[in-house]
N, C-alpha and C positions, 0 to 999 in steps of 0.2 A: 544628644541628651546632656552632654557635658561630662558624664562619667560613664565608664565602661563596666557593665555588670559581669561578674563571674557566674556563669551558668553551669549546671550539670550538663553532661553531653546530650541527653535526650531533650533537655530544654533548649539548648543551642540549636539542635537539628530542627526542632519545631519552630523556633523563632525565625530562622532563616530559610525555611522551606518555601519554595515558590510554586508548589503544586496548587492547583485550583482549590482542592479540598485536602487539608492535612488533618489527620486525627491523632491525638495523643491519648492513648489509653494507659492508665497507670493505677497502681495501688494507692491506698491512703498514705499521705505523707511523702509522696514521690515528687511533689512540686508541680502538679499539672495546672492548678488554678493560678499559681505564681506565673507559670509560662503563658497561660492564656491572658492574664492581666498585662504582663510585660509586652506581649506581641500586640495587643490592642493599643497600648500606649505608643509602641514603636510605630504602628501604622498612623496614629494621630499626628505624631511628630513628623513622620515622613510626608504626610499629605495634610497640611494645616488647614486647607480650604475645603476639605472633604470630611463630612461626618462619618463616624464609624459607630457600630452597634455591638453591644455585649448582651447575649441572651441567656436567661436562666428559666427554669421550669415553673417557678412560683414567685409571688411577690415577697414572701418571707425570706427566700434565698437572695433576692435582689437586695433586701435590707441587710441580711447577715453577711453576704459575700461581697457584692459590688460596692455597697456604701462603706464598707470597711477596707477592703484591699486596695481599691483605687486611690483613695485619699492617702493611705499609708505609703503606698509606693511613690505617689507624687511628692510627698514630703521628703522621703528618702532621696529622691532624685533632685530635690531642690526646685521643683516646679510649682508655680503659683496656680491655684485652682479655686473654683467655687462649685459647690454641690447643691443642686436644686432637687431635694428629695420628692417634692410634689410632682415635678415634671419628669423625675427619674433621669436626670441629665447632669453630667459633670462637664464643666467648661475649663479647659486648661488655657490660662491667659496667654494669648498670642498664638494659640494653636487650634482653637475651636473645640467642638463638642463631641462627647461620647454619650450615646443613648443607651439606657438600660431598659430592656424589654422582657415581658413575661410570655414565655412560650405556652403556658398553660391555657391561654386564651388566644388561639391562633387567629380567630376572627378579628382581633384588634391589632394585628400586625399589618397596619395600613396607614396611608397618609404621610409617608416620609420616604426619603431615599438616602442610602449610605453607600460608601465605597469599599467597606470591609466589614465583615461580620464574624464574631466569635461566639460559638455555642458552648455552654458549660453544663455538665450533668444532664445530657439529653435523655438518658435511659431511666430517669425518674418518671417520665411520662409514659403512658401506654404507647405502643408502637404506632397505632393508627393516628393518634393525636400528634406525635412527634413528626410523622411523615407529613401531616397537614401543615404543621408549623414550619418545617423545612421548605416546603413549596412556597409558603408566604415569605420566608426569609430570602429565598432566591429572588422573588419578585421585587423585594425592597433593595436588594444589593446590586444596584445598577448605575450609581453615579460614575461617570467616566473618570478614570484616573489621569492626571495631567501628563504622566510619562508614558501613557498608552498601554500599561500592563493590564492583565486580566484582573477582574475583581476576585477576591478570595473569600471563601467561607470555611473557617477552620473549626475543629471540634476538640474539646478536652473533656475527659470524664473517667469515672470508675466503671469497670465492666459490671453490668447488672444482668448477666445471662445473655442469651442469644436474642437480643432485642434490636432496636433501630441502629445503634452504633455498629453492631456486628453485621447487620444486613448491608449497611451502606459502605463499610470499609473492608469487609471480608467477602461476604457472599456476592455482593455486586460491585466489587472493586474494579476500577478501570484505569485508563491512563491519566485520568484527572485526579485520582486519589492516591494518598500516601498515608500509611499507618505506621506510627511510632509507638512501640510498647516499652513500658518502663516498670520496674519493680521498686517497691518501697526500699528494698535492700540497697539500691543504688544511691540513695540519698545519704551521704556521709555526714551531713549537717545535723541529722536527727540525734537527739539524746539517746544514750545506750538503752534506756528503759522502753523506748517507743515501740520497738518490735515486740518486746515481751508483753507489753500491754495489749497490742493487737492480738497476739496469740491467746492471751487470757480472756479477751473480750468476745471474740467471735467463735462460733462452732467451726469445727475442722472443715466442713464442706464449703464455708465461705472464705477461707483463708487464701485459696488459690486466686480468687478474684480480688480481695481487699488487701492482700499482701504482695502477690506476684503480678497483679494486673492482667490476669488471664481471663479470657472468655470461657466460662464454664456454665454448665446447665444448672441454673438455680431454681428451675421451675418444673422439674420432672417428678413424677409420683405425687405423694401427698405433701401438703404444706408442712405438717409437723412430722417429718420423716423420722425423728428420734423416738417418737411415742411407741410404747409397747404396753398393752393393757395388762400384761402380767408383771413385767419388770418395773413398771412405774405405778403399780397398784399399791394401795395401803388400806388399813382398816381403822384409820384415825377418825374420831368423831370429836365434835366440839364439847368440851367439858363445861360444867356450870360456871358462869361468870367469865369465861375466857374471852379475851379480846378477839373480835371477828373482823376480818378484812374482806370486804365484799366488792368484787369487780362488777360494774353495772353498765349495761347498754340500753339506750332509750329507743323504743319503737312502739308506736300505737298498736295495741293488742299483741305485741310480741316483746314485751319487756323481758330482759334477761339479767339474772344476778347469779354469780358464782361465789359461794361463801368459802373463805379460807381461814385456817389458823396457821400460825408460824411457831415452830418449836425448834430450838437449837439451830436456827438459821435455815431450816427447811420449811417450805410452804406446802401445805396440804389442802387440797380441795375437798371439803367435807359435805357440801350440799349444793343443790342447784334449784333456783326458782325461775321457771320459764313459762312463756306464754301468758304473762300477766298483762292486764289491759292497759294500765297507765301508771304514772309515778305514785299518785296517792294510794292506789291499790298495792303497789310494791311496798310502800311504807307499812301499810297494815299487815301485809304478809310477813315482813321481817319482824315487826313488833309482836305479832302473834306467835311466831315460831321461836323467837329469841328474846323474850321479855327481860331477861336478867343479864344481858351482855352489853359490853361497850362495843359499838359498831363504828368502823371507819369505812366510808364508801370511796371507791376509786372509779369514778364515772367517766363516761364519754365526755370530753371537754365541750362538745357542742351543746350539752345540757345547760351551759351557762346562759344561753340566749334562746332556748327552745322549750316549748311546753308540749307534753304528750297528752294533756287532759283538757286543752282548750281554755285554761284559766289564764289570768294575767300574771301568775307567778311562774318563774322558770323552774325546770326540773331540779336544779341545784338548790334553789331557795326552798322548795318543798321539802327536800331532804334535810336541809339545815334546820328548818322550822320543826321538823320531827325529832330533833335532838341528835342527829347523826353528824359525825365529823366528816368533812369532805377533804380528800387529798387529790388534787387535780392540778395539772399545769394549764397554762393559757391556751395551749393547743395540743391535739393528740400527737403522739409520736408517729414517725413515719411507719407505715405498715410493715415494711421489710425489717425495720429495727424491732418492732413489737414481736414479729414472728421469730426473729433471731434470738430475742431474749428468752422466749419460751423454749425453743430448741436447745439453747445453751443450758438453761436450768434443768431440763430433762436429761440432757447428756451428762451433766455433772451431779445428778441425783440430788438436786436442790428443789425439785418439784415433784410431788406425787398426788395421785387422785384416788379417792375412795370410789372405785368403779361402781360398787353396789348402791351408793348414795348419789352418785353423779353419772348415771348411765348414758344420758344424752351428750354430756360433755365428752365422755370417753368415745362415743360413736363419732362425734365431730372431729376430735383429734385424730381418729383413725381414718376418716373418710374424706375430709376436705382436701380438694386438689386445686391446682392453679387453672385459671381460665386462659383464653387465647392471648390475653394481654399481659400474662405473667402476674396476675393479681389473684389472691385467694378467691375462689369461686363462690359467689353469693346465691347462685340459683338453687342450691340444694337445701337451704334453710339452716345450715350449720353455723352461719356467720355470727348470729346474734350472741349465742353463748360463748363462742370462741373469742369474739371481740371483748365481751365482758371479762372473761378470764385474762385476756392479754393486757387490758388496761392495768389490772393489779400486778401481774407478773412483771411488766415493764417497770413499774414503780419500785417493786421489791428487788428486782435484779436487772437494772437498766443497762442498756447498751450505750456506753459513752465512748464515741470515737475519740481517740487521743488527739489532743490539739497541741501544736507546738509553734511558737513564733520563731521563724528562722530569719535572722537579720540579713538584709541585703549587703553583700560584700562587693567592693569595688576594686577594679584593677587600677593601679596608679599610672 
């Protein structure tokens, strides 16, 4: 490559591991994606006539991670490249191509062959889908290497409970697998505030995973494990003219809205509107119940392109035309981050619920559990009101994973 990179010890071990499958499981900021990017580039330079592939669980992550990290590292290394975002392919001039592929659609992992594969953030996907994707990746990873070595498929990621990563590298570990664990604390390049921000951002139950890189049970018991209907109860009601913050979920015949007020930095759930037919009916219900209030809606982002009433207008347009303000991002937050934001707000006494006025919300917070894929169970009917609540709470008390740009350093 022309320059020798100085790596942390766990990155070095990962980079030069010759195991058929090496997994690097690490906390946030421990440099796992850096290690995955670097090893993929290393393989491309090592085998210029052999394509390699870098896999992520969604197209947005390909855009946010692959399209950013690979060009940045190529520039730091002084390598000339071209990035074709339409084909999701980066060509290093003189060394060939790296393919970026989406594991969220395993059926589309077809029609090409590579000699090395790197999987990033595998546990964002449900276990069954990730298992299907891995089998497809194995089938694609078959181009013979010119030096006769075995093809490798490596994995980097954050532990997300006992999911696919744990099954493959712990439960079903064999002579072909090697697991490297790393804590965020091992990365001495991080700014001093990074660890403090992680501790401030996540509930205590998640810190073992997101700080120490440990596999811990993130899906046992109820989803909102902090909730206590006595400790988190309140008698707050909306006062005349008070600004209302309404989380909303769109579903035909199952529209859900949770009404909040915020006082002195604390959010209070003061009302619930559930089981309403469609968005126009929800508008009428809010206008009838709260005629003299300024209302901001925090809706499901999918409502930007979807209609619950069969009209030509989207749900968001209907709400705006009714005079409501809309506060929404281009896409919904990750479910785990939305759940974490609610648990953190409850844990820090930043969120309370008037149980007498929101009895079904209280029941949902108490009763929703995880399904077999480690996702909040939708079969019990609690999800609509909890989603509506979560859209607002995430906006009010967002989970922002701290981000730091660590310059690549070179040995002379």
